[in-house]
N, CA, C and O atoms as CSV, one atom per row, in Angstrom:
chain,resi,resn,atom,element,x,y,z
A,1,MET,N,N,92.328,162.456,44.306
A,1,MET,CA,C,91.065,161.797,44.043
A,1,MET,C,C,90.267,161.727,45.337
A,1,MET,O,O,90.778,161.270,46.359
A,2,ASN,N,N,89.041,162.170,45.297
A,2,ASN,CA,C,88.170,162.119,46.463
A,2,ASN,C,C,87.451,160.781,46.508
A,2,ASN,O,O,87.126,160.198,45.474
A,3,LEU,N,N,87.210,160.307,47.715
A,3,LEU,CA,C,86.489,159.054,47.885
A,3,LEU,C,C,84.997,159.286,47.692
A,3,LEU,O,O,84.473,160.357,47.997
A,4,THR,N,N,84.330,158.265,47.183
A,4,THR,CA,C,82.879,158.324,47.064
A,4,THR,C,C,82.272,158.181,48.457
A,4,THR,O,O,82.955,157.749,49.385
A,5,PRO,N,N,81.004,158.536,48.614
A,5,PRO,CA,C,80.368,158.339,49.924
A,5,PRO,C,C,80.447,156.871,50.387
A,5,PRO,O,O,80.632,156.606,51.574
A,6,GLU,N,N,80.311,155.943,49.468
A,6,GLU,CA,C,80.406,154.523,49.823
A,6,GLU,C,C,81.810,154.177,50.329
A,6,GLU,O,O,81.956,153.446,51.308
A,7,GLN,N,N,82.830,154.699,49.668
A,7,GLN,CA,C,84.208,154.441,50.091
A,7,GLN,C,C,84.487,155.087,51.449
A,7,GLN,O,O,85.169,154.495,52.285
A,8,ARG,N,N,83.965,156.294,51.675
A,8,ARG,CA,C,84.130,156.942,52.983
A,8,ARG,C,C,83.437,156.129,54.075
A,8,ARG,O,O,83.955,155.999,55.184
A,9,ASP,N,N,82.260,155.582,53.752
A,9,ASP,CA,C,81.544,154.738,54.712
A,9,ASP,C,C,82.358,153.489,55.038
A,9,ASP,O,O,82.371,153.038,56.183
A,10,GLN,N,N,83.038,152.927,54.034
A,10,GLN,CA,C,83.872,151.743,54.248
A,10,GLN,C,C,85.028,152.074,55.183
A,10,GLN,O,O,85.342,151.297,56.085
A,11,VAL,N,N,85.660,153.221,54.971
A,11,VAL,CA,C,86.757,153.642,55.845
A,11,VAL,C,C,86.232,153.832,57.264
A,11,VAL,O,O,86.878,153.409,58.222
A,12,ALA,N,N,85.077,154.459,57.408
A,12,ALA,CA,C,84.498,154.689,58.733
A,12,ALA,C,C,84.183,153.366,59.429
A,12,ALA,O,O,84.425,153.219,60.627
A,13,ALA,N,N,83.643,152.403,58.675
A,13,ALA,CA,C,83.330,151.092,59.254
A,13,ALA,C,C,84.604,150.368,59.673
A,13,ALA,O,O,84.658,149.768,60.747
A,14,ASP,N,N,85.632,150.427,58.821
A,14,ASP,CA,C,86.913,149.799,59.159
A,14,ASP,C,C,87.513,150.447,60.404
A,14,ASP,O,O,88.003,149.754,61.296
A,15,LEU,N,N,87.472,151.770,60.460
A,15,LEU,CA,C,88.027,152.488,61.599
A,15,LEU,C,C,87.295,152.117,62.884
A,15,LEU,O,O,87.923,151.899,63.921
A,16,LYS,N,N,85.976,152.046,62.814
A,16,LYS,CA,C,85.191,151.686,63.996
A,16,LYS,C,C,85.549,150.279,64.469
A,16,LYS,O,O,85.740,150.048,65.663
A,17,ARG,N,N,85.639,149.344,63.528
A,17,ARG,CA,C,85.964,147.954,63.873
A,17,ARG,C,C,87.371,147.860,64.463
A,17,ARG,O,O,87.561,147.273,65.528
A,18,PHE,N,N,88.348,148.431,63.778
A,18,PHE,CA,C,89.731,148.365,64.263
A,18,PHE,C,C,89.894,149.137,65.570
A,18,PHE,O,O,90.615,148.699,66.466
A,19,GLY,N,N,89.228,150.278,65.677
A,19,GLY,CA,C,89.330,151.080,66.887
A,19,GLY,C,C,88.868,150.316,68.109
A,19,GLY,O,O,89.494,150.390,69.166
A,20,ALA,N,N,87.781,149.588,67.973
A,20,ALA,CA,C,87.262,148.798,69.090
A,20,ALA,C,C,88.148,147.592,69.363
A,20,ALA,O,O,88.493,147.317,70.512
A,21,ASP,N,N,88.515,146.875,68.312
A,21,ASP,CA,C,89.335,145.668,68.474
A,21,ASP,C,C,90.699,145.971,69.085
A,21,ASP,O,O,91.198,145.210,69.914
A,22,LEU,N,N,91.297,147.082,68.672
A,22,LEU,CA,C,92.658,147.411,69.097
A,22,LEU,C,C,92.710,148.357,70.292
A,22,LEU,O,O,93.788,148.646,70.811
A,23,GLN,N,N,91.549,148.837,70.727
A,23,GLN,CA,C,91.478,149.799,71.830
A,23,GLN,C,C,92.411,150.982,71.567
A,23,GLN,O,O,93.314,151.275,72.351
A,24,LEU,N,N,92.165,151.646,70.447
A,24,LEU,CA,C,93.002,152.757,70.009
A,24,LEU,C,C,92.743,154.026,70.808
A,24,LEU,O,O,91.625,154.280,71.257
A,25,THR,N,N,93.796,154.816,70.974
A,25,THR,CA,C,93.648,156.154,71.545
A,25,THR,C,C,93.062,157.053,70.458
A,25,THR,O,O,93.018,156.667,69.289
A,26,ASP,N,N,92.613,158.245,70.837
A,26,ASP,CA,C,92.080,159.175,69.847
A,26,ASP,C,C,93.130,159.531,68.802
A,26,ASP,O,O,92.820,159.633,67.615
A,27,ASP,N,N,94.379,159.721,69.245
A,27,ASP,CA,C,95.465,160.031,68.307
A,27,ASP,C,C,95.680,158.877,67.328
A,27,ASP,O,O,95.857,159.098,66.130
A,28,GLN,N,N,95.662,157.661,67.837
A,28,GLN,CA,C,95.835,156.495,66.965
A,28,GLN,C,C,94.666,156.374,65.986
A,28,GLN,O,O,94.866,156.011,64.827
A,29,LYS,N,N,93.454,156.675,66.442
A,29,LYS,CA,C,92.283,156.623,65.551
A,29,LYS,C,C,92.445,157.607,64.409
A,29,LYS,O,O,92.135,157.293,63.260
A,30,THR,N,N,92.934,158.808,64.730
A,30,THR,CA,C,93.149,159.817,63.694
A,30,THR,C,C,94.190,159.333,62.683
A,30,THR,O,O,93.990,159.452,61.474
A,31,LYS,N,N,95.291,158.794,63.177
A,31,LYS,CA,C,96.344,158.297,62.287
A,31,LYS,C,C,95.842,157.131,61.447
A,31,LYS,O,O,96.144,157.042,60.257
A,32,LEU,N,N,95.073,156.236,62.066
A,32,LEU,CA,C,94.551,155.086,61.320
A,32,LEU,C,C,93.528,155.536,60.284
A,32,LEU,O,O,93.488,154.994,59.180
A,33,GLN,N,N,92.707,156.514,60.626
A,33,GLN,CA,C,91.736,157.025,59.662
A,33,GLN,C,C,92.450,157.611,58.449
A,33,GLN,O,O,92.071,157.342,57.310
A,34,ASP,N,N,93.486,158.413,58.696
A,34,ASP,CA,C,94.266,158.976,57.587
A,34,ASP,C,C,94.868,157.861,56.741
A,34,ASP,O,O,94.830,157.907,55.511
A,35,PHE,N,N,95.416,156.875,57.409
A,35,PHE,CA,C,96.037,155.750,56.729
A,35,PHE,C,C,95.018,154.973,55.889
A,35,PHE,O,O,95.279,154.675,54.723
A,36,LEU,N,N,93.857,154.641,56.474
A,36,LEU,CA,C,92.837,153.879,55.755
A,36,LEU,C,C,92.282,154.679,54.579
A,36,LEU,O,O,92.017,154.122,53.514
A,37,THR,N,N,92.109,155.982,54.775
A,37,THR,CA,C,91.630,156.830,53.680
A,37,THR,C,C,92.633,156.830,52.537
A,37,THR,O,O,92.255,156.706,51.372
A,38,GLU,N,N,93.898,156.967,52.867
A,38,GLU,CA,C,94.948,156.957,51.842
A,38,GLU,C,C,95.000,155.609,51.119
A,38,GLU,O,O,95.113,155.558,49.895
A,39,ALA,N,N,94.916,154.525,51.884
A,39,ALA,CA,C,94.959,153.187,51.284
A,39,ALA,C,C,93.759,152.962,50.372
A,39,ALA,O,O,93.904,152.417,49.278
A,40,ARG,N,N,92.580,153.377,50.816
A,40,ARG,CA,C,91.374,153.199,50.009
A,40,ARG,C,C,91.463,154.049,48.749
A,40,ARG,O,O,91.017,153.627,47.682
A,41,THR,N,N,92.037,155.249,48.868
A,41,THR,CA,C,92.216,156.117,47.704
A,41,THR,C,C,93.154,155.467,46.691
A,41,THR,O,O,92.910,155.528,45.486
A,42,LYS,N,N,94.219,154.847,47.177
A,42,LYS,CA,C,95.162,154.180,46.274
A,42,LYS,C,C,94.484,153.029,45.528
A,42,LYS,O,O,94.742,152.820,44.343
A,43,VAL,N,N,93.630,152.295,46.209
A,43,VAL,CA,C,92.899,151.209,45.547
A,43,VAL,C,C,91.976,151.787,44.471
A,43,VAL,O,O,91.890,151.255,43.364
A,44,ALA,N,N,91.293,152.877,44.809
A,44,ALA,CA,C,90.401,153.513,43.843
A,44,ALA,C,C,91.185,154.045,42.638
A,44,ALA,O,O,90.737,153.924,41.498
A,45,GLN,N,N,92.352,154.629,42.898
A,45,GLN,CA,C,93.182,155.134,41.801
A,45,GLN,C,C,93.665,153.992,40.912
A,45,GLN,O,O,93.670,154.114,39.687
A,46,TYR,N,N,94.070,152.885,41.528
A,46,TYR,CA,C,94.507,151.726,40.756
A,46,TYR,C,C,93.366,151.221,39.886
A,46,TYR,O,O,93.561,150.913,38.710
A,47,SER,N,N,92.179,151.137,40.466
A,47,SER,CA,C,91.012,150.662,39.714
A,47,SER,C,C,90.696,151.597,38.555
A,47,SER,O,O,90.350,151.147,37.463
A,48,GLN,N,N,90.816,152.896,38.798
A,48,GLN,CA,C,90.534,153.873,37.749
A,48,GLN,C,C,91.594,153.819,36.645
A,48,GLN,O,O,91.266,153.921,35.463
A,49,ALA,N,N,92.845,153.660,37.024
A,49,ALA,CA,C,93.936,153.611,36.047
A,49,ALA,C,C,93.954,152.289,35.282
A,49,ALA,O,O,94.506,152.205,34.184
A,50,ASN,N,N,93.351,151.266,35.867
A,50,ASN,CA,C,93.319,149.942,35.260
A,50,ASN,C,C,91.872,149.459,35.196
A,50,ASN,O,O,91.485,148.555,35.936
A,51,PRO,N,N,91.070,150.063,34.310
A,51,PRO,CA,C,89.638,149.756,34.283
A,51,PRO,C,C,89.313,148.288,33.978
A,51,PRO,O,O,88.227,147.811,34.307
A,52,ASN,N,N,90.232,147.591,33.366
A,52,ASN,CA,C,89.995,146.188,33.051
A,52,ASN,C,C,90.535,145.240,34.119
A,52,ASN,O,O,90.501,144.022,33.948
A,53,ALA,N,N,91.028,145.800,35.210
A,53,ALA,CA,C,91.569,144.977,36.293
A,53,ALA,C,C,90.442,144.173,36.935
A,53,ALA,O,O,89.347,144.678,37.180
A,54,THR,N,N,90.749,142.922,37.192
A,54,THR,CA,C,89.784,142.061,37.857
A,54,THR,C,C,89.896,142.244,39.366
A,54,THR,O,O,90.838,142.862,39.860
A,55,LYS,N,N,88.922,141.699,40.087
A,55,LYS,CA,C,89.010,141.729,41.554
A,55,LYS,C,C,90.303,141.061,42.004
A,55,LYS,O,O,90.954,141.525,42.940
A,56,ALA,N,N,90.671,139.973,41.338
A,56,ALA,CA,C,91.903,139.261,41.688
A,56,ALA,C,C,93.121,140.159,41.495
A,56,ALA,O,O,94.045,140.127,42.308
A,57,ASP,N,N,93.133,140.954,40.437
A,57,ASP,CA,C,94.237,141.892,40.199
A,57,ASP,C,C,94.333,142.920,41.328
A,57,ASP,O,O,95.424,143.239,41.798
A,58,ILE,N,N,93.189,143.426,41.750
A,58,ILE,CA,C,93.165,144.428,42.816
A,58,ILE,C,C,93.617,143.801,44.132
A,58,ILE,O,O,94.390,144.402,44.878
A,59,ILE,N,N,93.138,142.607,44.412
A,59,ILE,CA,C,93.546,141.902,45.631
A,59,ILE,C,C,95.047,141.655,45.619
A,59,ILE,O,O,95.716,141.807,46.642
A,60,LYS,N,N,95.574,141.274,44.457
A,60,LYS,CA,C,97.018,141.047,44.332
A,60,LYS,C,C,97.791,142.339,44.599
A,60,LYS,O,O,98.846,142.312,45.234
A,61,GLN,N,N,97.276,143.455,44.123
A,61,GLN,CA,C,97.915,144.755,44.337
A,61,GLN,C,C,97.925,145.105,45.824
A,61,GLN,O,O,98.940,145.567,46.345
A,62,VAL,N,N,96.800,144.888,46.510
A,62,VAL,CA,C,96.722,145.153,47.950
A,62,VAL,C,C,97.694,144.239,48.690
A,62,VAL,O,O,98.434,144.691,49.564
A,63,ALA,N,N,97.692,142.958,48.342
A,63,ALA,CA,C,98.573,141.995,49.007
A,63,ALA,C,C,100.044,142.344,48.797
A,63,ALA,O,O,100.858,142.167,49.704
A,64,ALA,N,N,100.385,142.834,47.620
A,64,ALA,CA,C,101.768,143.192,47.326
A,64,ALA,C,C,102.251,144.341,48.208
A,64,ALA,O,O,103.452,144.507,48.419
A,65,ASN,N,N,101.316,145.126,48.716
A,65,ASN,CA,C,101.677,146.282,49.534
A,65,ASN,C,C,101.502,146.034,51.027
A,65,ASN,O,O,101.643,146.961,51.824
A,66,ARG,N,N,101.200,144.807,51.415
A,66,ARG,CA,C,100.958,144.518,52.837
A,66,ARG,C,C,102.154,144.851,53.720
A,66,ARG,O,O,101.968,145.392,54.810
A,67,ASP,N,N,103.377,144.546,53.286
A,67,ASP,CA,C,104.551,144.847,54.103
A,67,ASP,C,C,104.687,146.354,54.322
A,67,ASP,O,O,104.987,146.803,55.428
A,68,GLN,N,N,104.466,147.120,53.271
A,68,GLN,CA,C,104.540,148.580,53.375
A,68,GLN,C,C,103.433,149.091,54.300
A,68,GLN,O,O,103.661,149.983,55.116
A,69,ILE,N,N,102.253,148.528,54.169
A,69,ILE,CA,C,101.134,148.910,55.021
A,69,ILE,C,C,101.487,148.643,56.485
A,69,ILE,O,O,101.305,149.507,57.342
A,70,ARG,N,N,101.987,147.454,56.760
A,70,ARG,CA,C,102.320,147.076,58.128
A,70,ARG,C,C,103.413,147.983,58.697
A,70,ARG,O,O,103.349,148.380,59.860
A,71,GLN,N,N,104.400,148.303,57.885
A,71,GLN,CA,C,105.501,149.149,58.360
A,71,GLN,C,C,104.992,150.507,58.818
A,71,GLN,O,O,105.493,151.060,59.797
A,72,ARG,N,N,104.016,151.039,58.129
A,72,ARG,CA,C,103.452,152.326,58.544
A,72,ARG,C,C,102.725,152.203,59.873
A,72,ARG,O,O,102.743,153.133,60.678
A,73,LEU,N,N,102.088,151.066,60.108
A,73,LEU,CA,C,101.361,150.850,61.361
A,73,LEU,C,C,102.312,150.712,62.547
A,73,LEU,O,O,101.975,151.090,63.669
A,74,VAL,N,N,103.503,150.167,62.290
A,74,VAL,CA,C,104.508,150.013,63.342
A,74,VAL,C,C,104.819,151.365,63.976
A,74,VAL,O,O,105.191,151.436,65.147
A,75,ASN,N,N,104.668,152.424,63.208
A,75,ASN,CA,C,105.001,153.763,63.693
A,75,ASN,C,C,104.049,154.288,64.763
A,75,ASN,O,O,104.410,155.195,65.512
A,76,PHE,N,N,102.824,153.727,64.850
A,76,PHE,CA,C,101.916,154.284,65.850
A,76,PHE,C,C,101.108,153.260,66.645
A,76,PHE,O,O,100.364,153.646,67.547
A,77,LEU,N,N,101.228,151.977,66.342
A,77,LEU,CA,C,100.562,150.964,67.155
A,77,LEU,C,C,101.544,150.373,68.167
A,77,LEU,O,O,102.744,150.287,67.906
A,78,THR,N,N,101.025,149.974,69.306
A,78,THR,CA,C,101.860,149.295,70.298
A,78,THR,C,C,102.112,147.869,69.804
A,78,THR,O,O,101.405,147.395,68.916
A,79,PRO,N,N,103.105,147.181,70.363
A,79,PRO,CA,C,103.349,145.787,69.952
A,79,PRO,C,C,102.108,144.893,70.135
A,79,PRO,O,O,101.849,144.016,69.311
A,80,GLU,N,N,101.350,145.115,71.206
A,80,GLU,CA,C,100.141,144.323,71.433
A,80,GLU,C,C,99.084,144.617,70.372
A,80,GLU,O,O,98.435,143.704,69.861
A,81,GLN,N,N,98.918,145.895,70.046
A,81,GLN,CA,C,97.960,146.278,69.012
A,81,GLN,C,C,98.383,145.737,67.656
A,81,GLN,O,O,97.547,145.295,66.867
A,82,LEU,N,N,99.671,145.771,67.391
A,82,LEU,CA,C,100.179,145.269,66.120
A,82,LEU,C,C,99.936,143.764,65.994
A,82,LEU,O,O,99.602,143.281,64.912
A,83,ALA,N,N,100.099,143.029,67.080
A,83,ALA,CA,C,99.841,141.587,67.070
A,83,ALA,C,C,98.365,141.322,66.773
A,83,ALA,O,O,98.037,140.414,66.010
A,84,LYS,N,N,97.476,142.116,67.377
A,84,LYS,CA,C,96.043,141.968,67.102
A,84,LYS,C,C,95.737,142.328,65.650
A,84,LYS,O,O,94.927,141.665,65.001
A,85,TRP,N,N,96.388,143.382,65.139
A,85,TRP,CA,C,96.201,143.783,63.744
A,85,TRP,C,C,96.594,142.624,62.824
A,85,TRP,O,O,95.844,142.251,61.921
A,86,ASP,N,N,97.784,142.063,63.070
A,86,ASP,CA,C,98.273,140.960,62.229
A,86,ASP,C,C,97.298,139.787,62.245
A,86,ASP,O,O,97.005,139.201,61.202
A,87,ALA,N,N,96.799,139.448,63.431
A,87,ALA,CA,C,95.858,138.336,63.549
A,87,ALA,C,C,94.566,138.653,62.804
A,87,ALA,O,O,94.011,137.795,62.118
A,88,GLY,N,N,94.093,139.879,62.941
A,88,GLY,CA,C,92.861,140.278,62.267
A,88,GLY,C,C,92.994,140.293,60.764
A,88,GLY,O,O,92.094,139.840,60.057
A,89,VAL,N,N,94.106,140.809,60.263
A,89,VAL,CA,C,94.316,140.871,58.816
A,89,VAL,C,C,94.446,139.466,58.231
A,89,VAL,O,O,93.962,139.203,57.130
A,90,SER,N,N,95.098,138.566,58.964
A,90,SER,CA,C,95.262,137.202,58.438
A,90,SER,C,C,93.923,136.479,58.336
A,90,SER,O,O,93.777,135.565,57.524
A,91,LYS,N,N,92.942,136.878,59.151
A,91,LYS,CA,C,91.624,136.247,59.114
A,91,LYS,C,C,90.610,137.052,58.303
A,91,LYS,O,O,89.490,136.595,58.074
A,92,ALA,N,N,91.004,138.247,57.871
A,92,ALA,CA,C,90.059,139.154,57.219
A,92,ALA,C,C,89.543,138.602,55.900
A,92,ALA,O,O,90.294,138.062,55.087
A,93,LYS,N,N,88.256,138.753,55.717
A,93,LYS,CA,C,87.649,138.404,54.438
A,93,LYS,C,C,87.571,139.639,53.547
A,93,LYS,O,O,87.365,139.538,52.338
A,94,GLU,N,N,87.742,140.827,54.178
A,94,GLU,CA,C,87.726,142.076,53.443
A,94,GLU,C,C,88.753,143.009,54.052
A,94,GLU,O,O,88.888,143.080,55.274
A,95,PHE,N,N,89.483,143.728,53.200
A,95,PHE,CA,C,90.485,144.688,53.666
A,95,PHE,C,C,90.469,145.889,52.753
A,95,PHE,O,O,90.555,145.749,51.533
A,96,ILE,N,N,90.360,147.056,53.328
A,96,ILE,CA,C,90.197,148.337,52.620
A,96,ILE,C,C,89.256,148.214,51.443
A,96,ILE,O,O,89.540,148.648,50.327
A,97,GLY,N,N,88.116,147.600,51.744
A,97,GLY,CA,C,87.053,147.547,50.758
A,97,GLY,C,C,87.175,146.461,49.714
A,97,GLY,O,O,86.362,146.412,48.791
A,98,GLN,N,N,88.153,145.598,49.824
A,98,GLN,CA,C,88.347,144.569,48.814
A,98,GLN,C,C,88.172,143.181,49.420
A,98,GLN,O,O,88.780,142.863,50.442
A,99,GLN,N,N,87.343,142.360,48.790
A,99,GLN,CA,C,87.178,140.983,49.216
A,99,GLN,C,C,88.511,140.265,49.016
A,99,GLN,O,O,89.106,140.336,47.940
A,100,MET,N,N,88.964,139.591,50.033
A,100,MET,CA,C,90.236,138.881,49.948
A,100,MET,C,C,89.993,137.431,49.560
A,100,MET,O,O,88.934,136.865,49.834
A,101,ALA,N,N,90.982,136.850,48.925
A,101,ALA,CA,C,90.853,135.451,48.486
A,101,ALA,C,C,91.056,134.522,49.660
A,101,ALA,O,O,90.988,133.303,49.501
């Protein structure tokens, strides 16, 4: 499934924000972009497969996968970057295009 231009813009905005906050290397930016694109695609696929899903359902689906998401980040973020990521996600009002509760 290809992302819409709006979804691609969301990934680009997230990447720019995280890249600056975490002081990512170019390699890390590439890995994070791939990761964010994949995560956003999964949300879009879930929404498409579950057309009657509410925002709360989608948020619950994203939240259920947070441990898996974090584990993938452990593979390429430094411990300091990971700590900043954790702090940012805990305060985030939006994550991979979804308003968080």
